[in-house]
LOLOMI-278213 format. One record per residue (C-alpha): residue in one letter; x, y, z; residue number from 1. Coordinates in nm, 3 decimals, padded with zeros to 5 digits. Each point is the difference from the previous one (the first is absolute). Layout:
BEGIN
<pt residuo="A" u="X" v="Y" w="Z" num="NUM"/>
...
This chain:
BEGIN
<pt residuo="X" u="-00.560" v="02.376" w="-00.556" num="1"/>
<pt residuo="X" u="-00.134" v="-00.176" w="00.310" num="2"/>
<pt residuo="X" u="-00.087" v="00.331" w="00.167" num="3"/>
<pt residuo="X" u="-00.190" v="00.110" w="-00.311" num="4"/>
<pt residuo="X" u="-00.197" v="-00.325" w="-00.009" num="5"/>
<pt residuo="X" u="-00.084" v="00.019" w="00.369" num="6"/>
<pt residuo="X" u="-00.105" v="00.364" w="-00.034" num="7"/>
<pt residuo="X" u="-00.259" v="-00.114" w="-00.254" num="8"/>
<pt residuo="X" u="-00.139" v="-00.280" w="00.214" num="9"/>
<pt residuo="X" u="00.200" v="-00.303" w="-00.114" num="10"/>
<pt residuo="X" u="00.096" v="-00.239" w="00.281" num="11"/>
<pt residuo="X" u="00.358" v="-00.129" w="-00.031" num="12"/>
<pt residuo="X" u="00.123" v="-00.327" w="00.153" num="13"/>
<pt residuo="X" u="00.287" v="-00.246" w="-00.045" num="14"/>
<pt residuo="X" u="-00.031" v="-00.330" w="-00.179" num="15"/>
<pt residuo="X" u="00.076" v="-00.292" w="00.228" num="16"/>
<pt residuo="X" u="00.300" v="-00.228" w="-00.046" num="17"/>
<pt residuo="X" u="-00.210" v="-00.271" w="-00.161" num="18"/>
<pt residuo="X" u="-00.088" v="00.242" w="-00.283" num="19"/>
<pt residuo="X" u="00.358" v="00.070" w="-00.103" num="20"/>
<pt residuo="X" u="-00.078" v="-00.104" w="-00.357" num="21"/>
<pt residuo="X" u="-00.205" v="00.319" w="-00.033" num="22"/>
<pt residuo="X" u="00.143" v="00.349" w="-00.045" num="23"/>
<pt residuo="X" u="-00.325" v="00.159" w="00.115" num="24"/>
<pt residuo="X" u="-00.375" v="-00.042" w="-00.013" num="25"/>
<pt residuo="X" u="-00.305" v="00.221" w="00.034" num="26"/>
<pt residuo="X" u="-00.371" v="-00.036" w="00.066" num="27"/>
<pt residuo="X" u="-00.314" v="00.178" w="00.108" num="28"/>
<pt residuo="X" u="-00.164" v="-00.115" w="00.323" num="29"/>
<pt residuo="X" u="-00.336" v="00.160" w="00.081" num="30"/>
<pt residuo="X" u="00.088" v="00.278" w="-00.248" num="31"/>
<pt residuo="X" u="00.328" v="00.067" w="00.183" num="32"/>
<pt residuo="X" u="00.318" v="-00.031" w="-00.214" num="33"/>
<pt residuo="X" u="00.286" v="-00.208" w="00.143" num="34"/>
<pt residuo="X" u="00.353" v="-00.052" w="-00.130" num="35"/>
<pt residuo="X" u="00.235" v="-00.271" w="00.132" num="36"/>
<pt residuo="X" u="00.370" v="00.040" w="-00.079" num="37"/>
<pt residuo="X" u="00.298" v="-00.231" w="00.016" num="38"/>
<pt residuo="X" u="00.261" v="00.154" w="00.229" num="39"/>
<pt residuo="X" u="00.281" v="-00.205" w="-00.156" num="40"/>
<pt residuo="X" u="00.033" v="00.235" w="-00.297" num="41"/>
<pt residuo="X" u="00.216" v="00.312" w="-00.031" num="42"/>
<pt residuo="X" u="-00.148" v="00.338" w="00.084" num="43"/>
<pt residuo="X" u="-00.020" v="00.092" w="-00.369" num="44"/>
<pt residuo="X" u="-00.176" v="-00.321" w="-00.094" num="45"/>
<pt residuo="X" u="-00.233" v="00.030" w="00.295" num="46"/>
<pt residuo="X" u="-00.110" v="00.341" w="-00.129" num="47"/>
<pt residuo="X" u="-00.066" v="-00.144" w="-00.346" num="48"/>
<pt residuo="X" u="-00.193" v="-00.294" w="00.147" num="49"/>
<pt residuo="X" u="-00.218" v="00.243" w="00.197" num="50"/>
<pt residuo="X" u="-00.067" v="00.206" w="-00.314" num="51"/>
<pt residuo="X" u="-00.072" v="-00.319" w="-00.196" num="52"/>
<pt residuo="X" u="-00.265" v="-00.105" w="00.253" num="53"/>
<pt residuo="X" u="-00.147" v="00.351" w="-00.005" num="54"/>
<pt residuo="X" u="-00.033" v="-00.056" w="-00.373" num="55"/>
<pt residuo="X" u="-00.205" v="-00.314" w="00.062" num="56"/>
<pt residuo="X" u="-00.224" v="00.178" w="00.250" num="57"/>
<pt residuo="X" u="-00.058" v="00.299" w="-00.231" num="58"/>
<pt residuo="X" u="-00.019" v="-00.173" w="-00.337" num="59"/>
<pt residuo="X" u="-00.161" v="-00.330" w="00.083" num="60"/>
<pt residuo="X" u="-00.219" v="00.080" w="00.297" num="61"/>
<pt residuo="X" u="-00.180" v="-00.237" w="00.229" num="62"/>
<pt residuo="X" u="-00.238" v="-00.181" w="-00.231" num="63"/>
<pt residuo="X" u="00.177" v="-00.041" w="-00.334" num="64"/>
<pt residuo="X" u="00.103" v="-00.345" w="-00.114" num="65"/>
<pt residuo="X" u="00.367" v="00.043" w="-00.081" num="66"/>
<pt residuo="X" u="00.179" v="-00.121" w="-00.308" num="67"/>
<pt residuo="X" u="00.310" v="-00.069" w="00.206" num="68"/>
<pt residuo="X" u="00.279" v="00.053" w="-00.260" num="69"/>
<pt residuo="X" u="-00.166" v="00.316" w="-00.134" num="70"/>
<pt residuo="X" u="-00.068" v="00.131" w="00.350" num="71"/>
<pt residuo="X" u="00.363" v="-00.048" w="00.102" num="72"/>
<pt residuo="X" u="00.124" v="00.192" w="-00.304" num="73"/>
<pt residuo="X" u="-00.248" v="00.280" w="00.070" num="74"/>
<pt residuo="X" u="00.100" v="00.023" w="00.366" num="75"/>
<pt residuo="X" u="00.369" v="00.010" w="-00.094" num="76"/>
<pt residuo="X" u="-00.062" v="00.282" w="-00.246" num="77"/>
<pt residuo="X" u="-00.202" v="00.187" w="00.261" num="78"/>
<pt residuo="X" u="00.280" v="-00.035" w="00.257" num="79"/>
<pt residuo="X" u="00.267" v="00.113" w="-00.246" num="80"/>
<pt residuo="X" u="-00.199" v="00.307" w="-00.106" num="81"/>
<pt residuo="X" u="-00.096" v="00.079" w="00.360" num="82"/>
<pt residuo="X" u="00.355" v="-00.013" w="00.135" num="83"/>
<pt residuo="X" u="00.181" v="00.124" w="-00.314" num="84"/>
<pt residuo="X" u="-00.230" v="00.251" w="-00.174" num="85"/>
<pt residuo="X" u="00.073" v="00.047" w="-00.368" num="86"/>
<pt residuo="X" u="00.068" v="00.375" w="00.021" num="87"/>
<pt residuo="X" u="00.238" v="-00.049" w="00.291" num="88"/>
<pt residuo="X" u="00.196" v="-00.276" w="-00.174" num="89"/>
<pt residuo="X" u="00.023" v="00.193" w="-00.327" num="90"/>
<pt residuo="X" u="00.128" v="00.305" w="00.188" num="91"/>
<pt residuo="X" u="00.295" v="-00.198" w="00.133" num="92"/>
<pt residuo="X" u="00.163" v="-00.040" w="-00.342" num="93"/>
<pt residuo="X" u="00.023" v="-00.379" w="00.005" num="94"/>
<pt residuo="X" u="00.008" v="-00.065" w="-00.374" num="95"/>
<pt residuo="X" u="00.253" v="-00.278" w="-00.069" num="96"/>
<pt residuo="X" u="00.073" v="-00.009" w="00.373" num="97"/>
<pt residuo="X" u="00.292" v="-00.215" w="00.112" num="98"/>
<pt residuo="X" u="-00.030" v="-00.229" w="00.306" num="99"/>
<pt residuo="X" u="00.205" v="00.253" w="00.198" num="100"/>
<pt residuo="X" u="-00.247" v="00.275" w="-00.091" num="101"/>
<pt residuo="X" u="-00.295" v="-00.224" w="00.090" num="102"/>
<pt residuo="X" u="00.152" v="-00.077" w="00.340" num="103"/>
<pt residuo="X" u="00.042" v="00.371" w="00.060" num="104"/>
<pt residuo="X" u="-00.349" v="00.092" w="-00.119" num="105"/>
<pt residuo="X" u="-00.188" v="-00.274" w="00.187" num="106"/>
<pt residuo="X" u="00.056" v="00.191" w="00.323" num="107"/>
<pt residuo="X" u="-00.228" v="00.276" w="-00.132" num="108"/>
<pt residuo="X" u="-00.304" v="-00.229" w="00.018" num="109"/>
<pt residuo="X" u="00.126" v="-00.254" w="00.259" num="110"/>
<pt residuo="X" u="-00.059" v="-00.289" w="-00.237" num="111"/>
<pt residuo="X" u="00.194" v="-00.311" w="-00.096" num="112"/>
<pt residuo="X" u="00.258" v="00.030" w="-00.278" num="113"/>
<pt residuo="X" u="-00.175" v="-00.262" w="-00.212" num="114"/>
<pt residuo="X" u="-00.335" v="00.174" w="00.042" num="115"/>
<pt residuo="X" u="00.143" v="00.329" w="-00.120" num="116"/>
<pt residuo="X" u="00.177" v="-00.171" w="-00.290" num="117"/>
<pt residuo="X" u="-00.330" v="-00.152" w="-00.112" num="118"/>
<pt residuo="X" u="-00.179" v="00.333" w="00.038" num="119"/>
<pt residuo="X" u="00.265" v="00.182" w="-00.206" num="120"/>
<pt residuo="X" u="-00.034" v="-00.261" w="-00.275" num="121"/>
<pt residuo="X" u="-00.381" v="00.015" w="00.021" num="122"/>
<pt residuo="X" u="00.015" v="00.377" w="-00.060" num="123"/>
<pt residuo="X" u="00.214" v="-00.049" w="-00.312" num="124"/>
<pt residuo="X" u="00.321" v="00.133" w="00.151" num="125"/>
<pt residuo="X" u="00.191" v="-00.326" w="-00.044" num="126"/>
<pt residuo="X" u="00.020" v="-00.221" w="-00.306" num="127"/>
<pt residuo="X" u="-00.072" v="-00.369" w="00.042" num="128"/>
<pt residuo="X" u="00.373" v="-00.067" w="-00.025" num="129"/>
<pt residuo="X" u="00.080" v="00.273" w="00.252" num="130"/>
<pt residuo="X" u="-00.262" v="-00.140" w="00.236" num="131"/>
<pt residuo="X" u="00.136" v="-00.354" w="-00.018" num="132"/>
<pt residuo="X" u="00.358" v="00.120" w="00.043" num="133"/>
<pt residuo="X" u="-00.092" v="00.207" w="00.305" num="134"/>
<pt residuo="X" u="-00.190" v="-00.293" w="00.156" num="135"/>
<pt residuo="X" u="00.296" v="-00.234" w="-00.049" num="136"/>
<pt residuo="X" u="00.244" v="00.245" w="00.154" num="137"/>
<pt residuo="X" u="-00.228" v="00.080" w="00.293" num="138"/>
<pt residuo="X" u="-00.056" v="-00.370" w="00.059" num="139"/>
<pt residuo="X" u="00.375" v="-00.056" w="00.021" num="140"/>
<pt residuo="X" u="00.013" v="00.273" w="00.265" num="141"/>
<pt residuo="X" u="-00.260" v="-00.181" w="00.210" num="142"/>
<pt residuo="X" u="-00.309" v="00.202" w="-00.089" num="143"/>
<pt residuo="X" u="-00.200" v="-00.289" w="-00.143" num="144"/>
<pt residuo="X" u="-00.082" v="-00.155" w="00.339" num="145"/>
<pt residuo="X" u="00.076" v="00.280" w="00.245" num="146"/>
<pt residuo="X" u="00.072" v="00.370" w="00.030" num="147"/>
<pt residuo="X" u="00.358" v="00.052" w="00.124" num="148"/>
<pt residuo="X" u="00.029" v="00.301" w="00.231" num="149"/>
<pt residuo="X" u="-00.374" v="00.050" w="-00.027" num="150"/>
<pt residuo="X" u="-00.234" v="00.211" w="00.210" num="151"/>
<pt residuo="X" u="-00.152" v="-00.123" w="00.329" num="152"/>
<pt residuo="X" u="-00.344" v="-00.157" w="-00.017" num="153"/>
<pt residuo="X" u="-00.282" v="00.241" w="00.065" num="154"/>
<pt residuo="X" u="-00.185" v="-00.037" w="00.329" num="155"/>
<pt residuo="X" u="-00.362" v="00.046" w="00.100" num="156"/>
<pt residuo="X" u="-00.085" v="00.322" w="00.182" num="157"/>
<pt residuo="X" u="-00.347" v="-00.129" w="00.087" num="158"/>
<pt residuo="X" u="00.115" v="-00.321" w="00.165" num="159"/>
<pt residuo="X" u="00.270" v="00.182" w="00.193" num="160"/>
<pt residuo="X" u="-00.256" v="00.251" w="00.136" num="161"/>
<pt residuo="X" u="-00.248" v="-00.274" w="00.089" num="162"/>
<pt residuo="X" u="00.259" v="-00.206" w="00.186" num="163"/>
<pt residuo="X" u="00.141" v="00.306" w="00.176" num="164"/>
<pt residuo="X" u="-00.346" v="00.107" w="00.113" num="165"/>
<pt residuo="X" u="-00.085" v="-00.353" w="00.113" num="166"/>
<pt residuo="X" u="00.323" v="-00.022" w="00.199" num="167"/>
<pt residuo="X" u="-00.073" v="00.333" w="00.168" num="168"/>
<pt residuo="X" u="-00.338" v="-00.139" w="00.107" num="169"/>
<pt residuo="X" u="00.167" v="-00.305" w="00.154" num="170"/>
<pt residuo="X" u="-00.073" v="-00.241" w="-00.284" num="171"/>
<pt residuo="X" u="00.244" v="-00.267" w="-00.117" num="172"/>
<pt residuo="X" u="00.020" v="-00.204" w="-00.318" num="173"/>
<pt residuo="X" u="-00.165" v="-00.284" w="00.188" num="174"/>
<pt residuo="X" u="-00.302" v="00.206" w="00.105" num="175"/>
<pt residuo="X" u="-00.035" v="00.157" w="-00.344" num="176"/>
<pt residuo="X" u="00.013" v="-00.341" w="-00.168" num="177"/>
<pt residuo="X" u="-00.260" v="-00.137" w="00.241" num="178"/>
<pt residuo="X" u="-00.230" v="00.296" w="-00.069" num="179"/>
<pt residuo="X" u="-00.001" v="-00.068" w="-00.375" num="180"/>
<pt residuo="X" u="-00.019" v="-00.378" w="00.038" num="181"/>
<pt residuo="X" u="00.341" v="-00.110" w="-00.129" num="182"/>
<pt residuo="X" u="00.316" v="-00.127" w="00.162" num="183"/>
<pt residuo="X" u="00.287" v="00.227" w="00.099" num="184"/>
<pt residuo="X" u="00.220" v="-00.179" w="-00.256" num="185"/>
<pt residuo="X" u="-00.251" v="00.078" w="-00.275" num="186"/>
<pt residuo="X" u="-00.010" v="00.365" w="00.098" num="187"/>
<pt residuo="X" u="00.380" v="00.017" w="-00.002" num="188"/>
<pt residuo="X" u="00.005" v="-00.156" w="-00.347" num="189"/>
<pt residuo="X" u="-00.231" v="00.261" w="-00.149" num="190"/>
<pt residuo="X" u="00.190" v="00.303" w="00.132" num="191"/>
<pt residuo="X" u="00.346" v="-00.156" w="-00.045" num="192"/>
<pt residuo="X" u="00.232" v="00.233" w="-00.189" num="193"/>
<pt residuo="X" u="-00.254" v="00.284" w="-00.017" num="194"/>
<pt residuo="X" u="00.052" v="00.149" w="00.345" num="195"/>
<pt residuo="X" u="00.167" v="-00.058" w="00.334" num="196"/>
<pt residuo="X" u="-00.220" v="-00.219" w="00.217" num="197"/>
<pt residuo="X" u="-00.094" v="00.057" w="00.362" num="198"/>
<pt residuo="X" u="00.090" v="-00.265" w="00.256" num="199"/>
<pt residuo="X" u="-00.088" v="-00.066" w="00.361" num="200"/>
<pt residuo="X" u="00.177" v="00.240" w="00.233" num="201"/>
<pt residuo="X" u="-00.061" v="00.305" w="-00.220" num="202"/>
<pt residuo="X" u="00.315" v="-00.032" w="-00.209" num="203"/>
<pt residuo="X" u="00.042" v="-00.045" w="-00.372" num="204"/>
<pt residuo="X" u="00.170" v="-00.266" w="-00.203" num="205"/>
<pt residuo="X" u="00.096" v="00.002" w="-00.364" num="206"/>
<pt residuo="X" u="-00.121" v="-00.244" w="-00.264" num="207"/>
<pt residuo="X" u="00.030" v="-00.363" w="00.100" num="208"/>
<pt residuo="X" u="00.019" v="-00.316" w="-00.207" num="209"/>
<pt residuo="X" u="-00.349" v="-00.043" w="-00.147" num="210"/>
<pt residuo="X" u="-00.207" v="-00.297" w="00.109" num="211"/>
<pt residuo="X" u="-00.275" v="-00.190" w="-00.179" num="212"/>
<pt residuo="X" u="-00.331" v="00.184" w="00.017" num="213"/>
<pt residuo="X" u="-00.326" v="00.044" w="-00.188" num="214"/>
<pt residuo="X" u="-00.077" v="-00.164" w="-00.331" num="215"/>
<pt residuo="X" u="-00.109" v="00.276" w="-00.239" num="216"/>
<pt residuo="X" u="-00.226" v="-00.041" w="-00.301" num="217"/>
<pt residuo="X" u="00.059" v="00.328" w="-00.188" num="218"/>
<pt residuo="X" u="-00.206" v="00.132" w="-00.286" num="219"/>
<pt residuo="X" u="00.302" v="00.149" w="-00.178" num="220"/>
<pt residuo="X" u="00.342" v="-00.155" w="00.050" num="221"/>
<pt residuo="X" u="00.320" v="-00.061" w="-00.189" num="222"/>
């Protein structure tokens, strides 16, 4: 999902620790689309959040005044249809699907169990009673707040290539941050969880504990 967005010109960054109340947000800046993602979510939910923000960028554009509740519903529907196309879901034979079948099928689209359950119900494959029963059972298994044994979070190819190229040219996070006019901590915050980050000495380090960074004022958040 992230690679597809980047291939079409969307810039992907991490939300900073002070924005943990947000799942994701998106905006246009000088006609350039940006998406900021929380890295605290499971890989499946991160994919849905990215698709949700793509929905805002495509459906609501840069200049529309949003009706927030309506816009959120529309972006959710867009994300569900984008990640779980109707023809693909119908072909899987999920009518009256049990939680066990949903957990098996969700791997096809790399989505959260609850998201697939909602999509199956939305397509008329589950009755209201079947939907509620499945949600209760999945919740008891821990799928309401997390995604047990879920997929890894997707990473940014673009950021990895930029940092690798910068390192090869002798740049460090400190010099990159100085060049764009922010602190090294702020730069770390906005690539945290999306790629390995270069450090002085030419080595690499994995994601670190996020620090406070920029205050964002997004045009489409949730």
